C-alpha positions as CSV (number, residue, x, y, z in Angstrom):
1,M,-13.9,3.1,-19.9
2,R,-17.5,4.1,-19.9
3,D,-18.5,7.7,-18.9
4,Y,-19.9,6.8,-15.5
5,E,-16.9,4.7,-14.7
6,Y,-14.7,7.7,-15.5
7,E,-16.8,10.1,-13.5
8,L,-16.9,7.7,-10.5
9,S,-13.1,7.2,-10.6
10,L,-12.6,11.0,-10.6
11,V,-14.9,11.4,-7.6
12,L,-13.1,8.6,-5.8
13,Q,-9.7,10.1,-6.5
14,R,-10.8,13.5,-5.1
15,K,-12.1,11.9,-1.9
16,L,-8.9,9.9,-1.4
17,K,-6.7,13.0,-2.2
18,K,-8.3,14.8,0.8
19,V,-6.9,12.3,3.2
20,I,-3.9,10.5,1.7
21,K,-0.6,12.2,0.8
22,G,1.0,11.0,-2.3
23,R,0.2,10.1,-5.9
24,I,-3.1,8.4,-6.3
25,F,-4.2,6.7,-9.5
26,V,-7.8,5.5,-9.9
27,N,-8.7,3.5,-13.0
28,V,-11.5,1.1,-14.1
29,F,-10.4,-1.6,-16.4
30,H,-12.6,-4.5,-17.5
31,D,-15.1,-3.8,-14.7
32,T,-12.4,-3.8,-12.1
33,L,-11.6,-0.8,-10.0
34,I,-7.8,-0.3,-9.5
35,V,-6.4,2.2,-7.0
36,Q,-2.7,2.7,-6.8
37,I,-1.1,4.9,-4.2
38,K,2.6,5.9,-4.0
39,N,3.4,7.9,-0.9
40,P,6.3,10.3,-0.6
41,H,8.5,7.6,1.0
42,D,8.2,5.4,-2.1
43,Y,5.8,3.0,-0.5
44,E,3.5,1.6,-3.2
45,W,0.1,0.2,-2.5
46,E,-2.7,-1.2,-4.6
47,Y,-6.4,-1.9,-4.1
48,I,-8.5,-4.0,-6.5
49,L,-12.3,-4.2,-6.5
50,K,-13.8,-6.6,-9.0
51,R,-17.3,-6.2,-10.6
52,F,-17.1,-2.5,-9.9
53,S,-19.9,-1.2,-12.2
54,E,-22.3,-3.9,-11.0
55,K,-21.9,-2.9,-7.4
56,M,-22.2,0.8,-8.2
57,I,-25.3,0.5,-10.5
58,T,-27.2,-1.8,-8.1
59,G,-26.4,0.6,-5.2
60,T,-24.4,-2.0,-3.2
61,F,-21.6,0.5,-2.7
62,S,-21.3,4.2,-2.8
63,T,-18.1,6.2,-3.4
64,D,-18.1,7.2,0.2
65,E,-18.1,3.6,1.4
66,I,-15.4,2.6,-1.1
67,A,-13.2,5.6,-0.1
68,K,-13.6,4.7,3.7
69,G,-12.7,1.1,3.0
70,I,-9.7,2.0,1.0
71,I,-8.5,4.5,3.6
72,M,-8.9,2.0,6.4
73,K,-7.0,-0.8,4.5
74,Y,-4.3,1.6,3.4
75,K,-3.7,2.9,7.0
76,R,-3.6,-0.7,8.3
77,D,-1.1,-1.8,5.7
78,L,1.0,1.3,6.1
79,V,1.3,0.8,9.9
80,S,2.0,-2.9,9.4
81,K,4.8,-2.0,7.0
82,L,6.3,0.5,9.4
83,F,6.3,-2.0,12.2
84,E,8.1,-4.5,10.0
85,E,10.8,-2.0,9.3
86,V,11.3,-0.8,12.8
87,L,10.7,-3.9,15.0
88,Y,11.9,-7.5,14.9
89,L,8.7,-9.6,14.8
90,D,8.8,-13.2,15.7
């Protein structure tokens, strides 16, 4: 992992840690951002963003935008998972 990828992954993890409870792993592998979250109820969730460095260098994304997107998707998937466990869906 290059230095800037490491720094950006640390910044992103800090931003996610402020909002999300659980263990958060952020890694960049072969130009792909991988975020893994395991909450206290053993729900595991993963987010993958391909061509990560290209998007960061060209300014297409910022860590704030990526963090907001991850949080929104995580909340949506978590609520969906809870509804599946509680309700019978047709």
